[in-house]
C-alpha positions in Angstrom: 42.0 95.8 103.7 40.8 92.1 102.7 40.9 89.3 105.8 43.5 86.7 105.3 42.8 83.4 103.7 44.1 80.4 105.2 44.6 76.9 103.9 46.4 74.5 106.1 46.9 70.7 106.7 45.2 69.1 109.8 45.9 65.6 110.4 46.9 65.1 106.1 43.1 66.7 105.5 43.4 70.1 103.5 41.5 72.8 105.8 39.8 76.1 104.5 38.6 79.0 105.8 35.5 80.8 104.3 35.1 84.2 105.3 31.2 83.8 106.0 28.6 81.5 105.7 24.5 81.6 106.5 23.2 78.4 108.0 19.4 77.4 108.2 17.7 77.1 111.6 18.9 73.5 111.9 22.8 75.0 111.8 23.2 73.7 108.1 25.4 75.7 105.8 23.2 77.0 102.9 25.1 79.8 101.5 29.0 80.4 101.4 29.4 84.3 101.1 32.6 86.0 99.4 32.8 89.6 100.5 35.1 91.5 98.2 36.1 95.5 98.3 38.8 95.4 95.6 39.1 91.7 94.0 38.3 91.3 90.3 35.0 89.2 90.1 37.0 86.3 88.3 39.1 86.3 91.3 36.2 86.3 93.8 34.1 83.2 91.8 37.5 81.2 91.7 37.8 81.6 95.6 34.2 80.3 95.6 34.4 77.3 93.6 37.5 76.3 95.7 35.8 76.9 99.1 32.7 74.7 97.7 34.5 72.0 96.5 36.8 71.9 99.7 33.2 71.4 102.0 32.3 68.4 103.2 29.0 69.2 102.8 26.8 70.6 99.9 26.5 74.1 99.8 23.6 75.0 98.0 24.0 78.3 97.0 27.3 80.8 97.1 27.4 85.0 97.0 29.7 87.5 95.5 29.6 90.7 97.0 31.5 93.6 96.1 30.8 97.2 96.2 28.6 97.2 92.9 26.8 94.2 93.0 25.4 91.0 94.9 25.4 87.9 92.8 23.8 84.2 93.8 25.1 81.4 92.1 23.6 78.0 92.7 26.2 74.7 93.5 25.1 71.1 92.7 28.3 69.6 94.3 30.4 69.7 91.0 29.2 73.2 88.9 28.7 76.9 89.7 25.4 78.0 88.0 26.1 81.7 86.4 24.3 84.2 88.2 21.0 83.0 89.5 20.0 86.4 91.1 22.1 90.1 90.6 21.2 92.7 92.7 23.0 96.5 93.2 24.7 96.2 96.6 23.6 100.1 97.1 19.7 99.5 96.5 20.2 96.8 99.1 22.9 98.0 101.9 21.5 101.7 101.6 18.9 100.5 103.9 20.9 99.5 106.0 23.4 102.3 106.1 21.6 105.6 104.5 25.3 106.8 103.4 26.1 103.6 101.3 27.5 105.0 98.1 28.3 108.3 99.6 31.3 107.3 102.1 33.8 104.9 101.9 33.1 101.5 102.6 36.1 99.0 103.8 35.8 95.2 103.9 35.0 94.6 107.3 32.1 97.0 107.4 31.1 95.8 103.9 30.7 92.2 105.7 28.8 93.4 108.7 26.4 95.1 106.4 26.0 92.1 104.2 25.3 90.0 107.6 22.6 92.7 109.1 20.9 92.2 105.9 21.0 88.2 105.7 19.9 88.4 109.4 16.9 90.8 108.7 15.7 88.3 105.8 15.9 85.8 108.6 14.2 87.7 111.1 12.9 90.8 109.8 14.1 92.7 112.4 14.3 96.1 110.5 11.4 95.0 107.7 8.8 93.2 107.3 9.6 92.5 103.3 13.7 93.3 103.0 15.2 94.5 100.2 16.0 92.0 97.5 13.6 89.7 99.3 11.4 88.6 96.3 14.3 87.8 93.9 16.0 85.4 96.5 12.6 84.3 97.1 12.6 83.2 93.3 15.7 81.1 93.6 14.8 79.4 96.5 17.2 80.6 99.1 14.6 82.7 101.4 13.0 80.2 102.8 16.3 78.2 103.8 17.6 81.9 105.6 14.4 81.7 107.6 15.4 81.7 111.4 18.8 81.1 110.5 22.1 83.1 111.3 25.8 84.1 109.7 28.9 82.8 111.1 32.3 84.1 110.0 35.6 82.4 109.9 34.3 79.3 109.1 36.8 76.2 108.9 35.5 73.9 105.8 37.5 70.7 105.7 38.4 68.8 102.6 36.0 66.7 101.0 35.9 63.0 102.1 36.9 60.6 99.1 34.8 57.6 98.5 
C-alpha cells in the first residue's frame, strides 16, 4: 500500500508533503526521493516534478525507485533532465536484503532499504564502496550525500513568488 499524499493550505500557501528526501551534512535537501511499488513510471515522474516545483528551495536531484529500477534525474529549477543514471534495483538493494527479488517487498520496506543504501553511501556503515557508488559519483550526487541523512514525510511549502 502506498503512503497517502497530502496537499493542504497553510496561511493560504500550498503545502506538499514529500515521501522522503536526502540531506547533505548542512541539512540542505539534495535529493527528492519517490518510492513506488505499484504506480506507473509516468505518474511517479509527474509527482516528482510537482514536488520539485512546490519546494521553496532548489533540490538538485530527484530519484524514482520501483522494484525494477532506480533512476536519478537532475533538476535545474524549471526542467527535469532525462534519466541521468539508471540502476537495477535488485543489484543495489540485494546487498542489504539478500532475499530481494525472491520475496514480496512492500512499499515501507522498499523505502527503508533505499534509505539504508543512501546512508551507506553517506557513512559507509556496511561497505567501503556501496553498490552504485561509481555511477552516483559520475552525476555529482555522491559528494553531496557524504555525512548526510534521510528524512521522511518532509513538508515542502509552495515556492515564494518574486
